[in-house]
MOPAC internal coordinates of N, CA, C and O (Angstrom, degrees):
PM7 1SCF
backbone

  N    0.0000 0     0.00 0     0.00 0    0    0    0
  C    1.4481 1     0.00 0     0.00 0    1    0    0
  C    1.5190 1   109.14 1     0.00 0    2    1    0
  O    1.2310 1   121.01 1   -51.14 1    3    2    1
  N    1.2879 1   115.67 1   128.86 1    3    2    1
  C    1.4607 1   121.63 1  -178.26 1    5    3    2
  C    1.5273 1   110.47 1   -77.91 1    6    5    3
  O    1.2310 1   121.06 1   -28.83 1    7    6    5
  N    1.3275 1   115.57 1   151.17 1    7    6    5
  C    1.4595 1   120.32 1   175.06 1    9    7    6
  C    1.5203 1   107.39 1   -81.56 1   10    9    7
  O    1.2310 1   120.68 1   -60.57 1   11   10    9
  N    1.3311 1   116.31 1   119.43 1   11   10    9
  C    1.4600 1   121.53 1  -176.48 1   13   11   10
  C    1.5168 1   110.31 1   -99.66 1   14   13   11
  O    1.2310 1   120.50 1   -51.26 1   15   14   13
  N    1.3227 1   116.65 1   128.74 1   15   14   13
  C    1.4566 1   121.91 1   170.78 1   17   15   14
  C    1.5242 1   107.21 1   -88.23 1   18   17   15
  O    1.2310 1   120.49 1   -15.97 1   19   18   17
  N    1.3228 1   116.68 1   164.03 1   19   18   17
  C    1.4673 1   119.01 1  -175.98 1   21   19   18
  C    1.5217 1   112.46 1   -63.46 1   22   21   19
  O    1.2310 1   119.49 1   150.21 1   23   22   21
  N    1.3292 1   118.58 1   -29.79 1   23   22   21
  C    1.4615 1   120.95 1  -179.81 1   25   23   22
  C    1.5236 1   112.39 1   -79.55 1   26   25   23
  O    1.2310 1   119.47 1   170.12 1   27   26   25
  N    1.3268 1   118.63 1    -9.88 1   27   26   25
  C    1.4685 1   122.30 1   176.02 1   29   27   26
  C    1.5210 1   112.06 1   -90.84 1   30   29   27
  O    1.2310 1   120.03 1   165.46 1   31   30   29
  N    1.3280 1   117.55 1   -14.54 1   31   30   29
  C    1.4671 1   120.99 1  -172.00 1   33   31   30
  C    1.5190 1   111.57 1   -75.30 1   34   33   31
  O    1.2310 1   119.60 1   128.32 1   35   34   33
  N    1.3398 1   118.37 1   -51.68 1   35   34   33
  C    1.4638 1   121.61 1  -177.19 1   37   35   34
  C    1.5210 1   108.96 1   -87.65 1   38   37   35
  O    1.2310 1   120.47 1   -58.54 1   39   38   37
  N    1.3374 1   116.71 1   121.46 1   39   38   37
  C    1.4595 1   121.18 1  -178.44 1   41   39   38
  C    1.5224 1   111.69 1   -90.25 1   42   41   39
  O    1.2310 1   120.15 1   127.75 1   43   42   41
  N    1.3409 1   117.32 1   -52.25 1   43   42   41
  C    1.4677 1   120.66 1   178.67 1   45   43   42
  C    1.5182 1   109.84 1  -165.66 1   46   45   43
  O    1.2310 1   120.30 1   -22.66 1   47   46   45
  N    1.3312 1   117.04 1   157.34 1   47   46   45
  C    1.4661 1   119.75 1   176.71 1   49   47   46
  C    1.5276 1   110.82 1   -76.96 1   50   49   47
  O    1.2310 1   120.91 1   -26.70 1   51   50   49
  N    1.3130 1   115.86 1   153.30 1   51   50   49
  C    1.4659 1   121.99 1   175.84 1   53   51   50
  C    1.5208 1   106.95 1  -100.16 1   54   53   51
  O    1.2310 1   120.56 1   -58.05 1   55   54   53
  N    1.3382 1   116.54 1   121.95 1   55   54   53
  C    1.4640 1   121.26 1  -177.89 1   57   55   54
  C    1.5281 1   107.83 1  -114.93 1   58   57   55
  O    1.2310 1   121.17 1   -83.16 1   59   58   57
  N    1.3320 1   115.37 1    96.84 1   59   58   57
  C    1.4580 1   122.19 1   176.32 1   61   59   58
  C    1.5283 1   107.71 1  -133.22 1   62   61   59
  O    1.2310 1   120.50 1    -8.00 1   63   62   61
  N    1.3155 1   116.66 1   172.00 1   63   62   61
  C    1.4657 1   120.12 1   178.68 1   65   63   62
  C    1.5261 1   110.64 1   -61.97 1   66   65   63
  O    1.2310 1   120.56 1   138.29 1   67   66   65
  N    1.3185 1   116.53 1   -41.71 1   67   66   65
  C    1.4596 1   120.39 1  -178.28 1   69   67   66
  C    1.5317 1   111.25 1   -66.78 1   70   69   67
  O    1.2310 1   120.11 1   138.43 1   71   70   69
  N    1.3309 1   117.40 1   -41.57 1   71   70   69
  C    1.4623 1   119.30 1   179.93 1   73   71   70
  C    1.5236 1   111.39 1   -70.41 1   74   73   71
  O    1.2310 1   119.86 1   147.07 1   75   74   73
  N    1.3225 1   117.87 1   -32.93 1   75   74   73
  C    1.4619 1   120.43 1   177.71 1   77   75   74
  C    1.5343 1   110.54 1   -69.97 1   78   77   75
  O    1.2310 1   119.86 1   147.40 1   79   78   77
  N    1.3277 1   117.88 1   -32.60 1   79   78   77
  C    1.4604 1   120.87 1   177.20 1   81   79   78
  C    1.5282 1   110.72 1   -68.25 1   82   81   79
  O    1.2310 1   120.10 1   147.49 1   83   82   81
  N    1.3255 1   117.42 1   -32.51 1   83   82   81
  C    1.4524 1   121.26 1   179.25 1   85   83   82
  C    1.5131 1   114.10 1   -72.39 1   86   85   83
  O    1.2310 1   120.10 1   164.25 1   87   86   85
  N    1.3293 1   117.41 1   -15.75 1   87   86   85
  C    1.4572 1   120.70 1  -178.90 1   89   87   86
  C    1.5248 1   111.67 1   -65.30 1   90   89   87
  O    1.2310 1   119.50 1   153.79 1   91   90   89
  N    1.3217 1   118.55 1   -26.21 1   91   90   89
  C    1.4560 1   121.80 1   176.72 1   93   91   90
  C    1.5216 1   111.96 1   -64.52 1   94   93   91
  O    1.2310 1   120.75 1   152.62 1   95   94   93
  N    1.3297 1   116.17 1   -27.38 1   95   94   93
  C    1.4629 1   121.99 1   178.50 1   97   95   94
  C    1.5265 1   111.30 1   -98.58 1   98   97   95
  O    1.2310 1   120.52 1  -166.39 1   99   98   97
  N    1.3431 1   116.61 1    13.61 1   99   98   97
  C    1.4687 1   124.18 1  -177.75 1  101   99   98
  C    1.5254 1   111.87 1    60.94 1  102  101   99
  O    1.2310 1   120.52 1  -137.81 1  103  102  101
  N    1.3552 1   116.61 1    42.19 1  103  102  101
  C    1.4550 1   122.85 1   174.29 1  105  103  102
  C    1.5196 1   107.60 1  -112.16 1  106  105  103
  O    1.2310 1   120.55 1   -54.20 1  107  106  105
  N    1.3234 1   116.56 1   125.80 1  107  106  105
  C    1.4600 1   122.30 1  -177.99 1  109  107  106
  C    1.5230 1   108.72 1  -122.83 1  110  109  107
  O    1.2310 1   120.64 1   -39.82 1  111  110  109
  N    1.3311 1   116.38 1   140.18 1  111  110  109
  C    1.4587 1   122.00 1  -175.94 1  113  111  110
  C    1.5184 1   109.85 1  -111.49 1  114  113  111
  O    1.2310 1   120.51 1   -47.03 1  115  114  113
  N    1.3399 1   116.63 1   132.97 1  115  114  113
  C    1.4568 1   122.92 1  -179.83 1  117  115  114
  C    1.5201 1   110.00 1  -133.31 1  118  117  115
  O    1.2310 1   120.81 1   -30.92 1  119  118  117
  N    1.3453 1   116.05 1   149.08 1  119  118  117
  C    1.4577 1   121.00 1   165.00 1  121  119  118
  C    1.5137 1   105.80 1   -85.11 1  122  121  119
  O    1.2310 1   120.07 1   -49.03 1  123  122  121
  N    1.3355 1   117.47 1   130.97 1  123  122  121
  C    1.4509 1   121.54 1  -176.16 1  125  123  122
  C    1.5304 1   110.16 1  -125.04 1  126  125  123
  O    1.2310 1   121.00 1   -12.51 1  127  126  125
  N    1.3258 1   115.70 1   167.49 1  127  126  125
  C    1.4678 1   121.80 1   177.99 1  129  127  126
  C    1.5267 1   108.69 1   -61.03 1  130  129  127
  O    1.2310 1   120.12 1   -37.80 1  131  130  129
  N    1.3293 1   117.37 1   142.20 1  131  130  129
  C    1.4664 1   120.84 1  -174.05 1  133  131  130
  C    1.5273 1   112.98 1   -67.57 1  134  133  131
  O    1.2310 1   119.55 1   159.09 1  135  134  133
  N    1.3310 1   118.47 1   -20.91 1  135  134  133
  C    1.4632 1   120.81 1  -179.54 1  137  135  134
  C    1.5234 1   112.90 1   -99.81 1  138  137  135
  O    1.2310 1   119.62 1  -175.64 1  139  138  137
  N    1.3234 1   118.33 1     4.36 1  139  138  137
  C    1.4608 1   121.42 1  -178.96 1  141  139  138
  C    1.5227 1   110.29 1   -78.36 1  142  141  139
  O    1.2310 1   120.91 1   -39.14 1  143  142  141
  N    1.3347 1   115.86 1   140.86 1  143  142  141
  C    1.4630 1   119.47 1   176.05 1  145  143  142
  C    1.5298 1   109.44 1  -103.17 1  146  145  143
  O    1.2310 1   120.74 1    -2.19 1  147  146  145
  N    1.3270 1   116.20 1   177.81 1  147  146  145
  C    1.4645 1   120.97 1  -174.36 1  149  147  146
  C    1.5280 1   112.33 1   -63.73 1  150  149  147
  O    1.2310 1   120.21 1   142.16 1  151  150  149
  N    1.3148 1   117.20 1   -37.84 1  151  150  149
  C    1.4678 1   120.46 1   179.65 1  153  151  150
  C    1.5241 1   110.98 1   -65.18 1  154  153  151
  O    1.2310 1   120.15 1   139.47 1  155  154  153
  N    1.3373 1   117.33 1   -40.53 1  155  154  153
  C    1.4651 1   121.04 1   178.27 1  157  155  154
  C    1.5187 1   111.12 1   -66.79 1  158  157  155
  O    1.2310 1   120.03 1   142.05 1  159  158  157
  N    1.3279 1   117.55 1   -37.95 1  159  158  157
  C    1.4576 1   121.68 1   179.49 1  161  159  158
  C    1.5232 1   109.69 1   -66.03 1  162  161  159
  O    1.2310 1   120.21 1   136.43 1  163  162  161
  N    1.3291 1   117.21 1   -43.57 1  163  162  161
  C    1.4638 1   121.59 1   178.63 1  165  163  162
  C    1.5275 1   110.54 1   -60.81 1  166  165  163
  O    1.2310 1   120.18 1   133.99 1  167  166  165
  N    1.3230 1   117.26 1   -46.01 1  167  166  165
  C    1.4608 1   121.64 1   179.37 1  169  167  166
  C    1.5228 1   111.22 1   -62.19 1  170  169  167
  O    1.2310 1   120.17 1   137.98 1  171  170  169
  N    1.3363 1   117.28 1   -42.02 1  171  170  169
  C    1.4576 1   121.32 1  -178.36 1  173  171  170
  C    1.5250 1   111.63 1   -64.36 1  174  173  171
  O    1.2310 1   119.87 1   137.44 1  175  174  173
  N    1.3315 1   117.86 1   -42.56 1  175  174  173
  C    1.4649 1   120.97 1  -179.70 1  177  175  174
  C    1.5246 1   110.12 1   -65.58 1  178  177  175
  O    1.2310 1   120.26 1   136.36 1  179  178  177
  N    1.3229 1   117.12 1   -43.64 1  179  178  177
  C    1.4618 1   120.14 1  -178.19 1  181  179  178
  C    1.5330 1   112.39 1   -68.20 1  182  181  179
  O    1.2310 1   120.01 1   149.12 1  183  182  181
  N    1.3323 1   117.59 1   -30.88 1  183  182  181
  C    1.4686 1   120.02 1   178.49 1  185  183  182
  C    1.5232 1   112.32 1   -81.89 1  186  185  183
  O    1.2310 1   119.88 1   143.22 1  187  186  185
  N    1.3235 1   117.83 1   -36.78 1  187  186  185
  C    1.4678 1   120.75 1  -175.99 1  189  187  186
  C    1.5184 1   112.59 1   -76.75 1  190  189  187
  O    1.2310 1   120.07 1   145.95 1  191  190  189
  N    1.3264 1   117.46 1   -34.05 1  191  190  189
  C    1.4562 1   121.63 1  -177.18 1  193  191  190
  C    1.5269 1   108.72 1  -116.42 1  194  193  191
  O    1.2310 1   120.61 1   -74.40 1  195  194  193
  N    1.3389 1   116.44 1   105.60 1  195  194  193
  C    1.4664 1   122.90 1  -175.37 1  197  195  194
  C    1.5337 1   111.02 1   -61.27 1  198  197  195
  O    1.2310 1   120.53 1   -41.15 1  199  198  197
  N    1.3162 1   116.59 1   138.85 1  199  198  197
  C    1.4590 1   121.81 1   175.28 1  201  199  198
  C    1.5122 1   114.93 1    83.44 1  202  201  199
  O    1.2310 1   119.61 1  -173.99 1  203  202  201
  N    1.3298 1   118.35 1     6.01 1  203  202  201
  C    1.4592 1   120.42 1   179.36 1  205  203  202
  C    1.5184 1   109.95 1   -97.84 1  206  205  203
  O    1.2310 1   120.64 1   -37.34 1  207  206  205
  N    1.3178 1   116.37 1   142.66 1  207  206  205
  C    1.4580 1   123.23 1   173.67 1  209  207  206
  C    1.5232 1   107.21 1  -126.58 1  210  209  207
  O    1.2310 1   120.65 1   -56.54 1  211  210  209
  N    1.3201 1   116.36 1   123.46 1  211  210  209
  C    1.4605 1   121.55 1  -176.57 1  213  211  210
  C    1.5233 1   109.69 1   -87.18 1  214  213  211
  O    1.2310 1   121.43 1   -50.03 1  215  214  213
  N    1.3307 1   114.87 1   129.97 1  215  214  213
  C    1.4629 1   121.36 1   177.60 1  217  215  214
  C    1.5205 1   110.32 1   -90.33 1  218  217  215
  O    1.2310 1   120.64 1   134.80 1  219  218  217
  N    1.3591 1   116.38 1   -45.20 1  219  218  217
  C    1.4606 1   120.81 1  -173.39 1  221  219  218
  C    1.5199 1   109.69 1  -152.96 1  222  221  219
  O    1.2310 1   120.47 1   -31.32 1  223  222  221
  N    1.3459 1   116.71 1   148.68 1  223  222  221
  C    1.4593 1   122.53 1   176.70 1  225  223  222
  C    1.5200 1   108.46 1  -128.77 1  226  225  223
  O    1.2310 1   120.58 1   -53.70 1  227  226  225
  N    1.3299 1   116.50 1   126.30 1  227  226  225
  C    1.4636 1   122.24 1   173.29 1  229  227  226
  C    1.5260 1   107.45 1  -113.12 1  230  229  227
  O    1.2310 1   120.15 1   -43.23 1  231  230  229
  N    1.3409 1   117.31 1   136.77 1  231  230  229
  C    1.4606 1   121.04 1  -179.31 1  233  231  230
  C    1.5231 1   110.37 1  -122.30 1  234  233  231
  O    1.2310 1   121.52 1   -26.52 1  235  234  233
  N    1.3414 1   114.70 1   153.48 1  235  234  233
  C    1.4628 1   122.32 1   177.11 1  237  235  234
  C    1.5185 1   109.10 1  -137.68 1  238  237  235
  O    1.2310 1   120.36 1   -51.33 1  239  238  237
  N    1.3190 1   116.92 1   128.67 1  239  238  237
  C    1.4584 1   121.47 1   172.99 1  241  239  238
  C    1.5219 1   107.87 1   -92.14 1  242  241  239
  O    1.2310 1   120.71 1   -52.84 1  243  242  241
  N    1.3294 1   116.25 1   127.16 1  243  242  241
  C    1.4563 1   121.24 1  -178.18 1  245  243  242
  C    1.5308 1   107.84 1  -113.72 1  246  245  243
  O    1.2310 1   119.91 1   -66.22 1  247  246  245
  N    1.3296 1   117.77 1   113.78 1  247  246  245
  C    1.4662 1   119.38 1  -179.08 1  249  247  246
  C    1.5281 1   110.84 1   -70.52 1  250  249  247
  O    1.2310 1   120.85 1   -23.02 1  251  250  249
  N    1.3208 1   115.98 1   156.98 1  251  250  249
  C    1.4625 1   120.11 1   178.33 1  253  251  250
  C    1.5173 1   111.59 1   -69.51 1  254  253  251
  O    1.2310 1   121.00 1   -28.66 1  255  254  253
  N    1.3268 1   115.70 1   151.34 1  255  254  253
  C    1.4596 1   120.60 1   179.38 1  257  255  254
  C    1.5265 1   110.13 1   -84.14 1  258  257  255
  O    1.2310 1   120.82 1   -29.48 1  259  258  257
  N    1.3235 1   116.04 1   150.52 1  259  258  257
  C    1.4612 1   119.97 1   175.01 1  261  259  258
  C    1.5177 1   109.49 1   -76.16 1  262  261  259
  O    1.2310 1   120.73 1   -47.40 1  263  262  261
  N    1.2954 1   116.22 1   132.60 1  263  262  261
  C    1.4663 1   122.37 1   176.63 1  265  263  262
  C    1.5126 1   107.57 1  -130.53 1  266  265  263
  O    1.2310 1   120.50 1   -33.33 1  267  266  265
  N    1.3204 1   116.65 1   146.67 1  267  266  265
  C    1.4534 1   118.63 1   174.47 1  269  267  266
  C    1.5115 1   111.07 1  -134.82 1  270  269  267
  O    1.2310 1   121.93 1   -30.21 1  271  270  269
  N    1.2827 1   113.90 1   149.79 1  271  270  269
  C    1.4585 1   122.12 1   176.82 1  273  271  270
  C    1.5222 1   105.52 1  -133.95 1  274  273  271
  O    1.2310 1   121.45 1   -82.42 1  275  274  273
  N    1.3170 1   114.83 1    97.58 1  275  274  273
  C    1.4569 1   119.40 1  -174.31 1  277  275  274
  C    1.5118 1   109.72 1    71.63 1  278  277  275
  O    1.2310 1   120.52 1    52.58 1  279  278  277
  N    1.3383 1   116.62 1  -127.42 1  279  278  277
  C    1.4563 1   121.20 1  -179.17 1  281  279  278
  C    1.5208 1   112.36 1   -87.65 1  282  281  279
  O    1.2310 1   120.04 1   168.77 1  283  282  281
  N    1.3043 1   117.54 1   -11.23 1  283  282  281
  C    1.4702 1   121.56 1  -177.41 1  285  283  282
  C    1.5277 1   109.57 1   -84.92 1  286  285  283
  O    1.2310 1   120.73 1   -53.23 1  287  286  285
  N    1.3251 1   116.21 1   126.77 1  287  286  285
  C    1.4543 1   121.86 1   178.71 1  289  287  286
  C    1.5268 1   107.99 1  -113.69 1  290  289  287
  O    1.2310 1   120.96 1   -46.35 1  291  290  289
  N    1.3394 1   115.77 1   133.65 1  291  290  289
  C    1.4584 1   120.29 1   178.97 1  293  291  290
  C    1.5193 1   110.31 1  -143.82 1  294  293  291
  O    1.2310 1   121.00 1     8.40 1  295  294  293
  N    1.3124 1   115.69 1  -171.60 1  295  294  293
  C    1.4596 1   121.35 1  -179.97 1  297  295  294
  C    1.5195 1   109.34 1  -132.35 1  298  297  295
  O    1.2310 1   121.24 1   -30.32 1  299  298  297
  N    1.3347 1   115.23 1   149.68 1  299  298  297
  C    1.4532 1   119.58 1   172.08 1  301  299  298
  C    1.5325 1   107.50 1   -80.92 1  302  301  299
  O    1.2310 1   120.24 1    -9.32 1  303  302  301
  N    1.3132 1   117.14 1   170.68 1  303  302  301
  C    1.4590 1   121.26 1  -176.94 1  305  303  302
  C    1.5277 1   110.93 1   -69.32 1  306  305  303
  O    1.2310 1   120.96 1   -35.30 1  307  306  305
  N    1.3360 1   115.77 1   144.70 1  307  306  305
  C    1.4582 1   119.61 1   175.03 1  309  307  306
  C    1.5248 1   108.92 1   -78.88 1  310  309  307
  O    1.2310 1   120.67 1   -26.00 1  311  310  309
  N    1.3304 1   116.32 1   154.00 1  311  310  309
  C    1.4563 1   121.14 1  -178.81 1  313  311  310
  C    1.5329 1   109.43 1  -133.24 1  314  313  311
  O    1.2310 1   121.47 1    -8.41 1  315  314  313
  N    1.3283 1   114.80 1   171.59 1  315  314  313
  C    1.4550 1   120.99 1   177.25 1  317  315  314
  C    1.5165 1   108.03 1  -137.75 1  318  317  315
  O    1.2310 1   120.72 1   -48.26 1  319  318  317
  N    1.3346 1   116.23 1   131.74 1  319  318  317
  C    1.4614 1   121.97 1   177.68 1  321  319  318
  C    1.5145 1   109.27 1  -111.46 1  322  321  319
  O    1.2310 1   121.31 1   -32.66 1  323  322  321
  N    1.3357 1   115.10 1   147.34 1  323  322  321
  C    1.4560 1   120.13 1   176.31 1  325  323  322
  C    1.5207 1   108.94 1  -130.02 1  326  325  323
  O    1.2310 1   120.47 1   -47.32 1  327  326  325
  N    1.3282 1   116.72 1   132.68 1  327  326  325
  C    1.4594 1   122.29 1   173.22 1  329  327  326
  C    1.5217 1   106.27 1  -106.41 1  330  329  327
  O    1.2310 1   121.48 1   -62.23 1  331  330  329
  N    1.3347 1   114.77 1   117.77 1  331  330  329
  C    1.4614 1   121.48 1  -174.86 1  333  331  330
  C    1.5237 1   108.73 1  -106.25 1  334  333  331
  O    1.2310 1   120.44 1   -56.65 1  335  334  333
  N    1.3301 1   116.76 1   123.35 1  335  334  333
  C    1.4697 1   121.83 1   177.02 1  337  335  334
  C    1.5211 1   107.59 1  -101.50 1  338  337  335
  O    1.2310 1   120.66 1   -53.18 1  339  338  337
  N    1.3401 1   116.34 1   126.82 1  339  338  337
  C    1.4560 1   121.89 1   178.83 1  341  339  338
  C    1.5303 1   110.08 1   -93.35 1  342  341  339
  O    1.2310 1   120.47 1   -20.92 1  343  342  341
  N    1.3330 1   116.71 1   159.08 1  343  342  341
  C    1.4585 1   121.20 1   177.44 1  345  343  342
  C    1.5217 1   109.49 1   -73.86 1  346  345  343
  O    1.2310 1   120.73 1   -13.39 1  347  346  345
  N    1.3201 1   116.22 1   166.61 1  347  346  345
  C    1.4671 1   121.63 1  -176.78 1  349  347  346
  C    1.5306 1   112.23 1   -65.04 1  350  349  347
  O    1.2310 1   119.62 1   140.85 1  351  350  349
  N    1.3394 1   118.33 1   -39.15 1  351  350  349
  C    1.4643 1   120.55 1  -177.78 1  353  351  350
  C    1.5272 1   112.65 1   -85.26 1  354  353  351
  O    1.2310 1   119.82 1  -179.21 1  355  354  353
  N    1.3157 1   117.95 1     0.79 1  355  354  353
  C    1.4643 1   122.07 1  -178.95 1  357  355  354
  C    1.5236 1   111.83 1   -74.30 1  358  357  355
  O    1.2310 1   120.67 1   -28.70 1  359  358  357
  N    1.3391 1   116.32 1   151.30 1  359  358  357
  C    1.4591 1   120.89 1   174.70 1  361  359  358
  C    1.5215 1   109.59 1   -73.20 1  362  361  359
  O    1.2310 1   120.66 1   -23.07 1  363  362  361
  N    1.3347 1   116.35 1   156.93 1  363  362  361
  C    1.4657 1   120.15 1   176.23 1  365  363  362
  C    1.5206 1   109.56 1   -78.89 1  366  365  363
  O    1.2310 1   120.60 1   -22.35 1  367  366  365
  N    1.3191 1   116.46 1   157.65 1  367  366  365
  C    1.4598 1   121.23 1   179.39 1  369  367  366
  C    1.5251 1   107.78 1   -82.29 1  370  369  367
  O    1.2310 1   120.35 1   -51.90 1  371  370  369
  N    1.3071 1   116.94 1   128.10 1  371  370  369
  C    1.4742 1   123.69 1  -170.19 1  373  371  370
  C    1.5390 1   113.93 1   -69.74 1  374  373  371
  O    1.2310 1   119.40 1   149.34 1  375  374  373
  N    1.3341 1   118.76 1   -30.66 1  375  374  373
  C    1.4638 1   118.35 1  -174.50 1  377  375  374
  C    1.5239 1   112.38 1   -67.44 1  378  377  375
  O    1.2310 1   120.20 1   161.49 1  379  378  377
  N    1.3340 1   117.22 1   -18.51 1  379  378  377
  C    1.4542 1   120.16 1  -178.87 1  381  379  378
  C    1.5129 1   113.23 1   -91.71 1  382  381  379
  O    1.2310 1   119.12 1   169.33 1  383  382  381
  N    1.3345 1   119.29 1   -10.67 1  383  382  381
  C    1.4572 1   120.11 1  -178.57 1  385  383  382
  C    1.5174 1   110.17 1   -75.44 1  386  385  383
  O    1.2310 1   120.43 1   -38.27 1  387  386  385
  N    1.2971 1   116.78 1   141.73 1  387  386  385
  C    1.4521 1   121.60 1   179.19 1  389  387  386
  C    1.5095 1   114.30 1    86.42 1  390  389  387
  O    1.2310 1   119.59 1  -172.71 1  391  390  389
  N    1.3345 1   118.39 1     7.29 1  391  390  389
  C    1.4635 1   119.73 1   178.50 1  393  391  390
  C    1.4996 1   110.31 1   -94.93 1  394  393  391
  O    1.2310 1   120.10 1   180.00 1  395  394  393

């Protein structure tokens, strides 16, 4: 298991209709490192985005899809998503404003 720093945990935000609807309830969705746990995700969000306080973190492991090319069968890479709920007095995350 690799030692993860807080800047290695969050890979990119997920921008979908469902994740944008959750922003009204202060829920933000991110793709995260597959070996990151909830405590590491909480620490990374609070350090990367000033003024945020995390209330709850939900994670989902997404297995890779089967792909084939001729007779060769393989899989795409597995991923992990995290839905981060902020507290009521927390600031909003700036990268999502204006979308």
